C-alpha positions as MATLAB code, in Angstrom:
seq = 'MIWAIPLLLLAGLGIALWRRRSQQALLRAMQRNERVRLPAAAHPGDLAVAQAYHRLRSRAREELKTIDSQRNELRALLSGMTDAVIAVDRAERVLTINAACRKLFECPLGENVVGRAFLEVCRNPHLHQILRETLRSDLPIVRDMHLTGQMNCHLQISGTPYESPAHRKGVVLVMRDVSRVRRLEEHRREFVANVSHELITPITSVKGYAETLLEGALEDPETSRRFVKVILDQSNRLTALVEDLLQLSRIEQSEEEDANFEINALRPLLAEALELARQAAEERAIDIQIDCPKDLLVRCNSGMLELAVRNLAENAVKYSQEGARVEVAAGMDNGLAQIQVKDNGPGIASQHHERLFERFFRVEKSRSKALGGTGLGLAIVKHIAQAHRGTVRVDSAVGIGTTFTIEWPG';
ca = [
    -121.086   22.116  166.821;
    -122.126   25.728  167.304;
    -118.832   26.528  169.082;
    -116.656   24.155  167.002;
    -117.196   25.975  163.717;
    -115.975   29.427  164.980;
    -113.025   27.762  166.714;
    -112.023   26.038  163.495;
    -112.350   29.309  161.570;
    -110.171   31.114  164.116;
    -107.621   28.306  164.011;
    -107.521   28.415  160.200;
    -107.184   32.194  160.273;
    -104.305   31.922  162.758;
    -102.515   29.341  160.621;
    -102.992   31.500  157.528;
    -101.569   34.552  159.314;
     -98.658   32.507  160.617;
     -97.959   31.164  157.065;
     -98.139   34.647  155.634;
     -95.683   36.043  158.210;
     -93.426   33.059  157.682;
     -93.382   33.593  153.939;
     -92.818   37.338  154.349;
     -89.886   36.671  156.677;
     -88.540   34.147  154.172;
     -88.774   36.677  151.295;
     -87.141   39.408  153.393;
     -84.293   37.074  154.265;
     -83.809   36.105  150.624;
     -83.907   39.773  149.557;
     -81.092   40.452  152.016;
     -79.141   37.730  150.174;
     -79.002   35.655  153.307;
     -78.372   31.937  153.207;
     -81.792   30.651  154.193;
     -81.887   27.137  155.584;
     -85.362   25.763  155.940;
     -85.995   23.008  158.488;
     -86.712   19.558  157.180;
     -90.308   19.923  158.341;
     -90.782   23.178  156.457;
     -93.858   23.602  154.411;
     -93.374   22.263  150.837;
     -94.621   25.569  149.450;
     -91.919   27.533  151.310;
     -89.280   25.122  150.111;
     -90.410   25.449  146.489;
     -90.519   29.266  146.721;
     -87.016   29.409  148.221;
     -85.568   27.084  145.605;
     -87.218   28.973  142.732;
     -86.054   32.306  144.127;
     -82.443   31.154  144.468;
     -82.451   29.735  140.951;
     -83.844   32.998  139.612;
     -81.325   35.026  141.618;
     -78.419   32.884  140.420;
     -79.569   33.197  136.809;
     -79.964   36.958  137.166;
     -76.481   37.222  138.672;
     -74.993   35.347  135.689;
     -76.906   37.557  133.269;
     -75.608   40.668  135.014;
     -72.045   39.349  134.813;
     -72.483   38.725  131.104;
     -73.929   42.215  130.574;
     -71.067   43.807  132.562;
     -68.514   41.812  130.585;
     -70.078   42.841  127.276;
     -70.265   46.467  128.408;
     -66.580   46.433  129.397;
     -65.627   44.844  126.091;
     -67.622   47.489  124.219;
     -65.957   50.275  126.218;
     -62.499   48.804  125.574;
     -63.304   48.472  121.878;
     -64.543   52.055  121.609;
     -61.600   53.398  123.622;
     -59.109   51.570  121.421;
     -60.581   52.833  118.172;
     -58.711   55.595  116.354;
     -61.958   56.609  114.668;
     -64.222   58.983  116.592;
     -67.558   57.371  117.522;
     -70.644   58.940  119.067;
     -74.131   57.427  119.469;
     -77.187   59.682  119.705;
     -80.865   58.917  120.302;
     -83.877   60.318  118.431;
     -83.989   63.314  120.783;
     -80.374   64.100  119.797;
     -79.114   63.174  123.252;
     -75.682   61.570  123.586;
     -75.802   57.879  124.513;
     -72.094   57.052  124.291;
     -68.879   58.686  123.094;
     -65.347   57.321  122.804;
     -62.007   58.933  123.677;
     -61.132   59.737  120.050;
     -64.362   61.712  119.658;
     -63.734   63.562  122.915;
     -60.272   64.532  121.690;
     -61.591   65.586  118.299;
     -64.107   67.989  119.807;
     -61.975   68.974  122.822;
     -64.265   67.361  125.378;
     -62.438   66.487  128.657;
     -62.212   62.767  129.438;
     -63.539   63.171  132.991;
     -66.596   65.157  131.945;
     -69.883   63.235  131.846;
     -71.631   64.057  128.578;
     -74.117   61.168  128.434;
     -77.631   62.588  128.204;
     -76.498   66.000  127.013;
     -77.574   67.520  123.694;
     -75.429   66.536  120.709;
     -74.849   70.136  119.593;
     -73.712   70.997  123.117;
     -71.012   68.310  122.994;
     -69.975   68.591  119.314;
     -70.279   72.278  118.514;
     -70.276   71.968  114.741;
     -73.312   72.993  112.669;
     -72.206   70.974  109.629;
     -71.907   67.789  111.696;
     -75.270   68.519  113.303;
     -76.775   68.808  109.834;
     -75.341   65.395  108.895;
     -76.855   63.914  112.082;
     -80.305   65.314  111.286;
     -80.068   64.135  107.691;
     -79.398   60.598  108.925;
     -82.260   60.769  111.421;
     -84.664   61.879  108.695;
     -83.584   59.407  106.040;
     -83.279   56.268  108.200;
     -80.577   55.164  105.722;
     -76.773   55.070  106.121;
     -75.011   58.097  104.663;
     -71.355   59.038  104.068;
     -70.185   62.634  103.961;
     -66.854   64.493  103.916;
     -66.157   67.451  106.146;
     -63.207   69.756  106.760;
     -62.851   70.410  110.468;
     -61.224   73.784  111.102;
     -59.724   75.115  114.294;
     -57.046   73.454  116.372;
     -57.486   69.990  114.815;
     -57.652   71.229  111.192;
     -58.332   67.876  109.528;
     -60.444   66.246  106.840;
     -63.083   63.840  108.155;
     -65.028   61.101  106.444;
     -68.292   60.759  108.378;
     -70.472   57.631  108.289;
     -73.926   58.016  109.802;
     -75.855   54.786  110.500;
     -79.374   54.589  111.994;
     -79.954   51.848  114.552;
     -82.760   50.373  116.616;
     -82.072   48.609  119.892;
     -83.935   45.449  121.029;
     -85.955   47.734  123.287;
     -87.115   49.632  120.173;
     -84.906   52.594  121.059;
     -83.895   54.389  117.864;
     -80.940   56.641  117.176;
     -77.841   57.238  115.049;
     -74.212   56.173  115.310;
     -71.703   58.599  113.767;
     -68.224   57.283  112.919;
     -65.678   59.971  111.990;
     -62.398   58.946  110.347;
     -59.467   61.312  109.873;
     -58.549   61.077  106.177;
     -56.168   64.059  106.139;
     -53.182   61.876  105.239;
     -55.104   60.256  102.382;
     -56.137   63.678  101.080;
     -52.544   64.917  101.242;
     -51.329   61.823   99.385;
     -53.965   62.355   96.707;
     -52.924   65.990   96.376;
     -49.238   65.029   96.168;
     -50.068   62.423   93.542;
     -51.909   64.985   91.441;
     -49.040   67.440   91.781;
     -46.546   64.716   90.921;
     -48.410   63.728   87.744;
     -48.723   67.384   86.738;
     -45.023   68.027   87.398;
     -43.869   64.921   85.541;
     -46.054   65.841   82.593;
     -44.635   69.356   82.592;
     -41.041   68.130   82.847;
     -41.503   65.591   80.046;
     -43.414   67.773   77.620;
     -40.605   70.327   77.199;
     -37.850   67.969   75.970;
     -40.338   65.866   73.992;
     -41.662   68.955   72.208;
     -38.112   70.103   71.552;
     -37.054   66.749   70.100;
     -40.176   66.582   67.964;
     -39.759   70.143   66.678;
     -36.092   69.774   65.694;
     -36.723   66.353   64.120;
     -39.551   67.791   61.995;
     -37.336   70.692   60.963;
     -34.626   68.282   59.867;
     -37.099   66.260   57.818;
     -38.423   69.406   56.156;
     -35.037   70.158   54.602;
     -32.564   71.161   57.290;
     -30.662   67.918   56.636;
     -29.298   69.519   53.486;
     -27.365   72.034   55.588;
     -24.621   70.107   57.438;
     -23.918   72.841   59.978;
     -27.608   73.344   60.853;
     -28.340   69.630   60.940;
     -25.362   69.008   63.246;
     -26.578   71.763   65.599;
     -30.131   70.381   65.567;
     -28.982   66.820   66.195;
     -26.901   68.047   69.143;
     -30.011   69.702   70.616;
     -31.972   66.462   70.114;
     -29.191   64.528   71.843;
     -29.117   66.978   74.759;
     -32.874   66.762   75.195;
     -32.752   62.961   74.950;
     -30.087   62.917   77.683;
     -32.311   65.119   79.799;
     -35.215   62.718   79.311;
     -32.978   59.788   80.200;
     -31.765   61.512   83.374;
     -35.341   62.335   84.366;
     -36.566   58.767   83.845;
     -33.544   57.349   85.704;
     -34.187   59.669   88.661;
     -37.861   58.672   88.718;
     -36.917   54.998   88.725;
     -34.362   55.551   91.475;
     -36.932   57.424   93.543;
     -39.431   54.591   93.069;
     -36.861   51.973   94.155;
     -35.884   54.013   97.209;
     -39.514   54.453   98.268;
     -40.003   50.708   97.939;
     -36.924   50.165  100.114;
     -38.497   52.414  102.759;
     -41.489   50.052  102.939;
     -39.534   46.792  102.725;
     -36.497   47.813  104.840;
     -33.280   48.428  102.943;
     -30.406   45.930  103.026;
     -28.147   47.471  105.667;
     -24.569   46.366  106.266;
     -21.556   47.640  108.189;
     -19.402   49.718  105.824;
     -16.297   51.866  106.090;
     -17.566   55.379  105.414;
     -14.465   57.117  104.009;
     -14.048   54.842  100.927;
     -17.782   55.174  100.299;
     -17.510   58.977  100.320;
     -14.495   58.907   98.015;
     -16.405   56.741   95.519;
     -19.470   58.992   95.689;
     -17.398   62.113   95.003;
     -15.506   60.684   92.021;
     -18.046   61.863   89.418;
     -18.436   65.250   91.100;
     -14.640   65.747   90.994;
     -14.643   65.681   87.198;
     -17.043   68.637   87.017;
     -15.218   70.345   89.898;
     -11.811   70.134   88.183;
     -13.193   71.838   85.068;
     -14.137   74.840   87.220;
     -11.150   74.683   89.613;
     -13.410   73.783   92.562;
     -11.640   71.995   95.417;
     -13.489   69.077   97.073;
     -12.210   68.065  100.513;
     -13.121   65.027  102.632;
     -12.922   65.086  106.421;
     -13.757   61.603  107.695;
     -11.905   59.230  110.076;
     -10.406   56.275  108.193;
     -11.680   53.769  110.755;
     -15.268   55.076  110.891;
     -17.737   52.204  110.369;
     -21.457   52.805  109.895;
     -24.517   50.677  109.243;
     -26.044   51.697  105.931;
     -27.060   50.708  102.444;
     -23.874   51.626  100.607;
     -25.503   52.076   97.184;
     -28.235   54.415   98.404;
     -25.943   56.430  100.678;
     -23.409   56.843   97.881;
     -26.174   58.163   95.616;
     -27.309   60.682   98.264;
     -23.798   62.041   98.801;
     -23.176   62.216   95.050;
     -26.384   64.212   94.505;
     -25.478   66.679   97.276;
     -21.893   67.044   96.027;
     -22.964   67.564   92.404;
     -25.439   70.246   93.511;
     -22.712   71.950   95.559;
     -20.382   71.976   92.552;
     -23.080   73.214   90.160;
     -24.048   76.185   92.287;
     -20.541   77.175   93.434;
     -18.423   79.753   91.654;
     -15.117   78.919   90.004;
     -12.277   78.485   92.457;
     -14.658   77.746   95.354;
     -14.385   74.891   97.852;
     -16.788   72.077   98.730;
     -16.331   70.293  102.064;
     -17.675   66.831  102.858;
     -17.375   65.918  106.544;
     -18.526   62.771  108.365;
     -18.510   61.511  111.947;
     -20.616   60.282  114.858;
     -22.742   62.516  117.099;
     -24.638   61.059  120.083;
     -24.985   57.663  118.427;
     -26.008   59.132  115.070;
     -23.906   58.853  111.930;
     -23.632   62.245  110.260;
     -22.572   63.454  106.821;
     -22.331   67.155  105.969;
     -21.871   68.646  102.497;
     -20.954   72.313  102.674;
     -20.434   74.875   99.932;
     -19.885   78.627   99.853;
     -22.241   79.256   96.948;
     -25.075   81.794   96.658;
     -27.131   80.210   99.441;
     -30.867   79.617   99.707;
     -33.418   81.992  101.218;
     -35.124   80.710  104.368;
     -38.626   80.812  102.848;
     -37.607   78.028  100.457;
     -36.155   75.646  103.073;
     -39.447   73.899  103.866;
     -40.181   72.995  100.234;
     -36.604   72.332   99.179;
     -36.950   68.529   99.315;
     -40.198   68.371   97.336;
     -40.137   66.708   93.942;
     -39.472   69.099   91.058;
     -39.181   72.103   93.357;
     -36.571   74.577   92.133;
     -35.526   77.839   93.761;
     -34.442   79.247   90.390;
     -36.163   77.193   87.705;
     -34.389   78.649   84.678;
     -30.935   78.330   86.227;
     -31.575   74.809   87.502;
     -32.696   73.581   84.082;
     -29.749   75.308   82.401;
     -27.405   73.399   84.720;
     -29.038   70.103   83.788;
     -30.989   69.403   86.958;
     -34.095   67.203   86.971;
     -35.557   68.647   90.176;
     -35.504   65.242   91.873;
     -32.039   65.162   93.425;
     -32.952   66.489   96.871;
     -36.166   64.446   96.945;
     -34.021   61.345   96.374;
     -31.711   62.424   99.228;
     -34.692   62.867  101.568;
     -36.096   59.421  100.823;
     -32.668   57.792  101.202;
     -32.375   59.390  104.652;
     -35.868   58.150  105.551;
     -34.999   54.642  104.317;
     -32.139   54.739  106.857;
     -34.640   55.841  109.553;
     -32.905   59.207  109.556;
     -33.381   62.800  108.428;
     -31.833   65.397  106.153;
     -31.814   69.115  106.910;
     -30.498   72.293  105.323;
     -28.757   75.258  106.881;
     -28.397   78.133  104.450;
     -28.641   81.863  103.990;
     -28.363   84.060  100.934;
     -24.749   85.039  100.203;
     -23.281   82.744  102.902;
     -23.494   79.241  101.475;
     -25.362   76.023  102.135;
     -24.825   72.989  104.359;
     -26.836   69.793  103.954;
     -26.713   67.310  106.848;
     -27.795   63.656  106.731;
     -28.217   61.886  110.083;
     -29.240   58.311  110.804;
     -28.752   55.696  113.540;
     -25.348   54.325  112.603;
];
C-alpha cells in the first residue's frame, strides 16, 4: 500500500500530461484549419471540444462572409452616389469617404485617407465649422455653402450625428451639388422680372391713353383716332408677347415629352416658313433666296421647325437695310440636318453672342422694341433646336452680317 499510492499518483499524473498534450495538439491542428479525424475510441471530451470548435468556426466564417458582403454593398452604394459623403469620428478622423467626395475636394482615388484628420483631407474652413457645429449639437443640421476654386459650385450640406453599436460616435456629412437648382431659381426670378417689365409698359400705355380719352379726348376725332391707334398697337404687342410665352411653354414641354417627329420634305417647309417674312421683305425691297435640294428629307417636327425658321427670317428682314438680301440654305453635313439663315445687316458684337438666346435679351433695346420684337424669338429658336436634340449657333461681326445655324440629327 505504501508503494501503490505513489505509483497511482504517478500514473494519474502521466495520464493527465498525456491528455493535456493530446488536447493541445488537437487545438493546434484545428487552428491550422486541418481536417481533424478523431479515432472512434477518442476521449468524449476531445470529441465534444472538436465538434464545438468546428461549429464555432463555421459560424464565424458565415458571419465574416455576411460582414464582407455588407461592406462590399456599402462601398458599392457609396461609390455609386452622386452626392459626396464623408464619415468622421469624434476626434475628427476620417472613417470613410466616397469617390464623389474625393473628386469634390481633389483627393486622388488611390490615396488612403482613412484615419487622417478631416481638415487635412477637406481643406475648407467653412465645412470644418459645419462639422464641429454638428459634433457639438448632436442634432442633424443643414447648411448651404458656395465652394470656390476649380469646382465652383453651390453645396447643400447635411450633417448627421451617429453612434455605432460599439458606442463609437461621429458625424456623417452628405454634400449635394445644387448649382443647377440655384441657376434655375435665378433664371426664374429673372424671367418673372423681365415678363413684369415687358408687360407693364404696354399696360401702362393702354391705361394712360384710355383715361385720357375718357377725360374728354373723345370729343376730338383726330386725337381720339390717334389714341385708339396707340391702344391697338400696344394691345397687339401684348398679344404677341403672350403668344410667344405660350409657344415657349409648349416647346419646353415638348423637350421633356419628346416632340412628334416625322419625315418631311425640307424645301416646302422652308417656303411656307418664309411666306410671312416675304411680305415684310417686299415692302423694303429685300430679296429672300432659298438654297435647298428638292429631294431633301429630314426627321423633324414640321410646326416647330417652321416657327424657328420664320423667327430667324423675320429677324434678318427687320435688321437688314432696304435692298439687302437674306439667304436661307439647307443641307446635310456628317449626318446632321442643317439650316442657315444669313443676312448682311449691321451684325452683332462678339460680347453679346453668349447671351443672345436668353429670354428678353436685346442688343439694342430701343431699336428692337421699335421694330416690334418681344425679345423671345431667339429663345424660342434655341428651345426648338434642343427639342430636336440639336443646337443653334450664331456667327456674326459688326458691319459684316449675321448667320444663324440650326443643326440636329436628321
